Structures are given as C-alpha cells and as structure tokens.
C-alpha positions as CSV (number, residue, x, y, z in Angstrom):
1,X,-17.2,-9.5,3.9
2,X,-14.3,-9.2,4.4
3,X,-11.4,-7.4,2.2
4,X,-7.6,-6.8,2.5
5,X,-6.5,-3.8,0.3
6,X,-1.7,-4.9,0.3
7,X,0.4,-3.3,-1.4
8,X,3.7,-3.3,-0.3
9,X,4.3,0.3,1.6
10,X,1.0,-0.1,2.8
11,X,1.2,3.8,2.4
12,X,-1.5,5.1,-1.0
13,X,-2.5,3.0,-3.1
14,X,-4.2,0.2,-0.8
15,X,-4.9,3.2,1.9
16,X,-6.5,5.7,-0.6
17,X,-8.2,1.1,-1.4
18,X,-9.4,0.7,1.6
19,X,-11.0,4.4,2.6
20,X,-12.5,4.3,-1.3
21,X,-13.3,1.4,-0.5
22,X,-15.0,1.7,3.5
23,X,-17.0,5.0,1.7
24,X,-18.4,2.3,-0.8
25,X,-19.6,-0.5,0.4
26,X,-20.6,0.9,4.4
27,X,-19.8,0.0,7.5
28,X,-21.4,-4.2,7.0
29,X,-18.2,-5.0,5.8
30,X,-14.8,-4.8,7.7
31,X,-12.2,-3.9,4.9
32,X,-8.8,-2.8,5.6
33,X,-4.8,-2.8,4.4
34,X,-2.1,-3.9,5.2
35,X,2.0,-4.1,3.3
36,X,4.6,-6.3,3.0
37,X,6.9,-3.4,4.2
38,X,5.0,-0.6,6.0
39,X,6.6,2.6,5.4
40,X,5.1,4.0,8.2
41,X,3.1,6.8,7.5
42,X,0.2,7.6,4.9
43,X,1.3,9.3,2.4
44,X,0.5,13.2,2.7
45,X,-0.3,13.2,-0.9
46,X,-3.3,10.2,-0.5
47,X,-4.6,12.5,2.4
48,X,-5.1,15.3,-0.1
49,X,-6.1,12.8,-2.3
50,X,-8.7,11.3,-1.0
51,X,-10.2,14.6,1.2
52,X,-10.8,15.9,-2.7
53,X,-13.4,13.9,-3.1
54,X,-14.8,14.7,0.8
55,X,-12.9,11.1,2.0
56,X,-10.8,11.7,5.5
57,X,-8.1,8.2,5.9
58,X,-6.5,10.8,8.6
59,X,-7.0,7.9,11.2
60,X,-5.8,4.9,8.7
61,X,-2.6,4.6,9.5
62,X,0.8,2.4,7.4
63,X,0.9,-2.1,8.9
64,X,2.2,-4.8,8.4
65,X,0.2,-8.4,7.6
66,X,1.9,-9.5,10.7
67,X,0.1,-6.1,12.3
68,X,-4.0,-7.8,10.7
69,X,-6.1,-9.9,12.9
70,X,-5.3,-13.9,12.7
71,X,-9.8,-14.0,12.7
72,X,-9.8,-12.0,10.4
73,X,-7.2,-13.4,7.8
74,X,-9.0,-16.3,8.8
75,X,-11.9,-15.7,7.3
76,X,-10.7,-12.8,4.4
77,X,-13.3,-13.5,1.7
78,X,-11.1,-11.2,-0.7
79,X,-7.5,-10.6,-0.5
80,X,-6.9,-7.8,-3.4
81,X,-3.6,-7.2,-4.5
82,X,-2.6,-2.8,-6.2
83,X,0.9,-3.1,-6.7
84,X,2.5,-3.3,-10.8
85,X,5.9,-2.6,-10.9
86,X,6.6,-4.3,-7.9
87,X,6.5,-7.9,-6.4
88,X,2.8,-7.4,-4.3
89,X,2.5,-9.4,-1.1
90,X,0.8,-12.6,-0.4
91,X,-0.7,-14.3,2.4
92,X,-1.2,-17.6,3.3
93,X,-5.6,-17.4,2.9
94,X,-8.3,-19.8,1.3
95,X,-9.9,-16.2,0.3
96,X,-10.4,-15.3,-4.1
97,X,-7.3,-13.1,-4.6
98,X,-7.1,-10.2,-7.7
99,X,-4.5,-8.1,-8.5
100,X,-5.8,-3.8,-9.3
101,X,-2.4,-3.6,-11.5
102,X,-1.8,0.3,-10.5
103,X,1.5,2.5,-10.2
104,X,2.7,3.7,-7.9
105,X,1.4,7.2,-7.6
106,X,4.8,8.5,-4.9
107,X,7.4,8.6,-7.5
108,X,10.3,10.7,-6.2
109,X,11.2,11.9,-9.2
110,X,8.2,13.7,-9.5
111,X,7.6,17.8,-9.2
112,X,4.1,19.3,-5.9
113,X,2.1,18.9,-9.2
114,X,3.5,16.1,-11.0
115,X,2.3,14.0,-7.9
116,X,-1.1,15.9,-7.6
117,X,-1.8,14.6,-10.8
118,X,-0.6,11.6,-10.3
119,X,-2.4,10.4,-6.5
120,X,-5.4,12.0,-8.3
121,X,-5.5,9.4,-11.2
122,X,-4.5,6.6,-9.3
123,X,-7.5,6.9,-6.9
124,X,-10.2,6.6,-9.4
125,X,-8.6,4.2,-11.1
126,X,-9.5,2.5,-8.4
127,X,-12.2,3.7,-7.7
128,X,-13.6,2.5,-11.0
129,X,-12.2,-1.0,-10.2
130,X,-14.2,-1.0,-7.1
131,X,-17.4,-0.3,-8.3
132,X,-17.3,-3.2,-11.2
133,X,-16.3,-5.0,-7.7
134,X,-18.9,-3.8,-6.2
135,X,-21.7,-4.8,-9.2
136,X,-20.1,-8.5,-9.4
137,X,-19.6,-9.3,-5.7
138,X,-22.1,-7.1,-3.8
139,X,-26.0,-7.6,-3.9
C-alpha cells in the first residue's frame, strides 16, 4: 500500500504521521509525507515528541509534493491531509483522499512547555487515527 501524508509545511503533523505509520504498518508499505510549502526542516519538537514514544524521525526531511517520485504518486492508494486552519494541499491523483483535521502544533506564541504539550497531543491524535485507519484498511 502507498500512503502519502500531506500538510502545508511538512515539518510537524505529516512528519509525525509518516513516522508513526511506518512504525505501525511496517516496511511492506511505502509511506511518505510532503507539503505544499515545505519549511525545509522537521520541527525540533516533532522529533522530541516522537522520541518520547521510541520513534526516531531524525532522518526524515521536509519536502514538497513536487519532490515526490512520479511512480509513487501514480500508484498512491491513500492521500491523507492533516490540516485544520490552513488550506490543505491537493494532488491530482486517483488515490482515496482522507482528511484528518489536526491543528498545527507549532504555534509561534506558545511557550516551550505549551509546544511540548501541543506536539504530544497532536502525536497522540494522529496515532489514534492511524489505529482506526489500520482497522478499516489493512488486513
């Protein structure tokens, strides 16, 4: 199964979703993430939030939908957007589109403690959504 997680910056939500899904679904699936306006980095608090549950996403990187392999895009099974307050990216593909609304945990007005809490909450929400996804779509 080919799965793409999308958000705007590809620095937090989609990166955590990619790491979680790879861990939960296994290497037999091709799981990637991308953004419509990539930030160029994986948010440090996304790395911390994932470290807390034993998943290392340090080797992942922020990328554009334009950076994805055409064969991967052409054979997508699911395109899952994770945006809430922004306009989510849309790809011209025959993949089944799902929308999992999650607010951006990287709020510039948050204190360090609020950021840690926000990223943990977002990670936990995405984890629950992937568990439901697995029940419905993975045999």
